[in-house]
C-alpha positions in Angstrom: -3.7 1.4 -9.0 -6.5 -0.8 -7.7 -9.0 1.8 -6.7 -9.7 5.5 -6.4 -6.9 7.1 -4.4 -7.8 9.5 -1.6 -8.5 12.8 -3.1 -9.2 11.4 -6.6 -12.8 10.9 -7.7 -14.4 7.6 -8.5 -17.6 7.0 -10.5 -18.1 9.2 -13.6 -15.5 11.7 -12.6 -12.9 9.0 -12.1 -13.8 7.4 -15.4 -13.5 10.7 -17.1 -10.1 11.4 -15.6 -8.8 8.0 -16.6 -10.1 8.4 -20.1 -8.5 11.8 -20.4 -5.1 10.5 -19.2 -5.0 7.0 -20.8 -8.0 7.0 -23.2 -6.4 5.4 -26.3 -4.7 2.6 -24.3 -7.9 1.9 -22.3 -10.0 1.8 -25.5 -7.6 -0.6 -27.2 -7.4 -2.9 -24.1 -11.1 -3.0 -23.4 -11.7 -4.2 -27.0 -8.7 -6.6 -26.9 -9.3 -8.2 -23.5 -13.0 -7.8 -22.9 -14.5 -7.4 -26.4 -16.0 -4.0 -25.3 -16.0 -1.1 -27.8 -15.7 2.0 -25.7 -17.9 4.1 -27.9 -20.7 1.5 -27.8 -20.3 1.1 -24.1 -20.7 4.8 -23.5 -23.1 6.0 -26.3 -25.1 3.0 -27.6 -28.7 3.9 -28.2 -29.6 0.5 -26.8 -29.5 0.6 -22.9 -28.5 -3.1 -22.7 -25.3 -2.3 -24.7 -24.2 0.5 -22.4 -22.0 0.1 -19.4 -22.2 2.1 -16.2 -19.1 4.1 -15.0 -18.7 1.5 -12.2 -18.8 -1.4 -14.7 -16.2 0.2 -16.9 -14.0 1.2 -13.9 -14.0 -2.4 -12.6 -12.8 -3.6 -16.0 -10.2 -0.9 -16.3 -8.8 -1.8 -12.8 -8.6 -5.4 -14.1 -6.4 -4.1 -17.0 -3.9 -2.8 -14.5 -3.1 -6.4 -13.6 -2.6 -7.8 -17.1 1.1 -7.6 -18.0 0.4 -7.2 -21.8 -2.2 -4.4 -21.3 -1.3 -1.0 -22.8 -3.0 0.7 -19.9 -0.7 -0.9 -17.5 2.3 0.3 -19.5 1.0 3.9 -19.8 0.0 3.9 -16.1 3.2 2.4 -14.7 5.7 3.7 -17.3 9.1 2.1 -17.3 8.3 0.1 -14.2 5.5 -1.9 -15.9 7.8 -5.0 -16.3 8.9 -5.0 -12.7 6.6 -7.0 -10.5 7.1 -7.8 -6.8 9.2 -10.9 -7.6 11.6 -9.0 -9.8 12.0 -6.3 -7.2 12.7 -8.9 -4.4 15.2 -10.7 -6.6 17.0 -7.3 -7.2 17.1 -6.8 -3.4 18.5 -10.3 -2.8 21.1 -10.0 -5.5 22.3 -6.6 -4.1 22.4 -7.9 -0.5 24.4 -10.9 -1.6 27.0 -8.7 -3.3 27.1 -6.3 -0.4 27.7 -9.1 2.1 30.5 -10.5 -0.1 32.0 -7.0 -0.3 31.9 -6.6 3.5 33.4 -10.1 4.1 36.3 -9.2 1.8 37.2 -6.3 4.0 35.6 -3.7 1.7 38.1 -4.2 -1.1 37.0 -2.9 -4.4 34.2 -0.6 -5.2 31.2 -0.6 -2.9 28.3 -2.5 -4.6 25.3 -0.6 -5.9 21.9 -1.9 -6.5 20.8 -2.6 -10.1 19.3 0.5 -11.7 15.6 0.5 -12.1 14.2 1.7 -15.4 12.8 4.8 -13.8 16.2 5.7 -12.4 17.6 5.8 -15.9 15.0 8.3 -17.1 15.6 10.7 -14.2 18.1 13.3 -15.0 17.7 15.7 -12.0 17.0 18.5 -14.4 13.6 20.0 -15.1 12.1 18.9 -18.4 12.7 21.4 -21.2 16.0 22.6 -19.8 18.9 23.1 -22.2 20.7 20.1 -21.0 23.1 19.5 -23.8 24.3 22.6 -25.7 26.2 20.3 -28.1 22.9 19.0 -29.5 21.8 22.6 -30.1 25.0 23.3 -32.0 24.6 20.2 -34.1 21.0 21.0 -35.0 22.1 24.6 -35.9 24.9 23.1 -38.1 22.3 20.9 -39.9 20.2 24.0 -40.5 17.4 22.8 -38.3 17.7 25.8 -36.0 18.2 29.2 -37.6 21.6 30.8 -37.0 20.0 33.9 -35.3 17.7 31.9 -33.0 18.5 32.3 -29.3 19.0 29.3 -27.0 
């Protein structure tokens, strides 16, 4: 998140890739946190108003460390709220429960770590698969899927 990853371009190519993937969030954050209008920074007729790719990339990398930044949320997804402290507390809490479980002779269910947000979004199925035929039947009953349409 802090710099160009190996195999990923920096400079103009890196800026282009970031803007293609997270353009709206970056544009909003640049204006909110730095007072930079992206269109002006890239296309201003006045050279002193334009920013180089490096200058923009430095500011975008800074956005990745601002908890309220939209770019951070689109880049990290559901893990955006989990910082190092939260992850370490999760580990400490799990280890405490595991130790108590062991000391009690393994009675009761074996403790599991708290689920991370990304664990909840993973289904183990490829996206677009017909994961719930009941939903298809309900949509068909509501007339949202024609009766003759195949699954």
